[in-house]
C-alpha positions in Angstrom: 7.4 -9.2 8.6 6.8 -8.9 12.3 3.6 -9.8 14.2 2.3 -7.2 16.7 3.0 -9.8 19.5 6.7 -9.9 18.4 6.9 -6.1 18.4 5.4 -5.9 21.9 7.8 -8.6 23.2 10.8 -6.8 21.7 9.7 -3.5 23.4 9.2 -5.2 26.7 12.6 -6.9 26.4 14.3 -3.5 25.7 12.6 -1.9 28.6 13.5 -4.7 31.0 17.1 -4.6 29.8 17.6 -1.1 31.1 15.9 -1.6 34.4 18.0 -1.1 37.6 17.2 -0.8 41.3 17.5 2.7 42.8 21.2 3.1 43.8 22.1 4.0 47.4 24.9 6.5 47.9 27.2 6.7 50.9 28.5 10.0 52.4 31.9 9.7 50.5 30.1 9.5 47.1 27.9 12.5 48.0 31.0 14.5 49.1 32.8 13.7 45.8 29.7 14.8 43.8 29.5 18.0 45.7 33.2 18.7 45.0 32.8 18.1 41.3 29.6 20.3 41.2 31.4 23.2 43.0 34.4 23.0 40.6 32.2 22.8 37.6 30.2 25.9 38.8 33.4 27.8 39.6 35.1 27.1 36.2 31.9 26.8 34.1 32.9 23.3 33.0 30.5 20.9 31.4 29.4 18.0 33.5 27.7 14.6 32.9 25.0 13.7 35.4 23.9 10.1 36.0 20.2 10.5 36.9 17.8 7.8 38.1 14.5 7.9 36.3 11.8 5.8 37.8 9.6 3.9 35.3 6.0 4.9 35.8 4.4 1.7 34.7 6.2 -0.4 37.4 5.0 -0.8 41.0 7.0 1.4 43.3 9.6 4.0 42.5 12.6 1.7 43.3 13.0 0.4 39.8 13.9 2.5 36.8 16.7 3.4 34.5 19.9 5.5 34.7 20.0 8.3 32.1 22.9 10.6 31.2 22.4 14.4 31.0 25.3 16.5 29.9 25.7 20.3 30.1 26.7 23.3 32.1 25.2 23.9 35.6 23.4 27.2 35.2 21.7 27.5 38.6 21.2 25.5 41.8 17.7 26.0 43.3 18.2 25.3 47.0 14.5 25.7 47.9 13.1 23.3 45.3 16.3 21.2 45.4 16.8 21.2 41.7 19.8 21.7 39.4 19.2 23.8 36.3 21.5 22.3 33.6 21.8 23.8 30.1 22.7 21.2 27.5 24.4 21.7 24.1 21.1 22.4 22.4 20.4 25.3 24.8 17.6 23.5 26.6 17.3 23.7 30.3 17.0 20.4 32.2 15.7 20.4 35.7 17.3 17.6 37.8 16.2 16.8 41.3 18.9 16.4 43.9 17.7 13.0 45.0 17.7 11.7 41.4 21.5 12.3 40.9 23.7 9.3 41.3 26.8 10.4 39.6 28.5 13.5 38.4 31.7 13.7 36.2 33.4 16.7 34.6 33.9 16.3 30.9 
């Protein structure tokens, strides 16, 4: 038996466990990600994006969590600065350029 107070404390603990500050990338990391993205597009290889997702209930957008999105890069929208990534379920994920903090080929 759990009290509502305990449930809310456990949820808060879980949400604070995954919190991170927004990572800052240097030019070498950006160039490595661009190379991986170009290779993945050329050979239609699956990739894993590490994406920063800000938490809406916190003050400022500098705190959030890093989520992983896997799939094939279907399209790069240069105007909106968004990757269109199709995952294994066939769903299209729209990932903003500035949210990406890591890319690896699978």
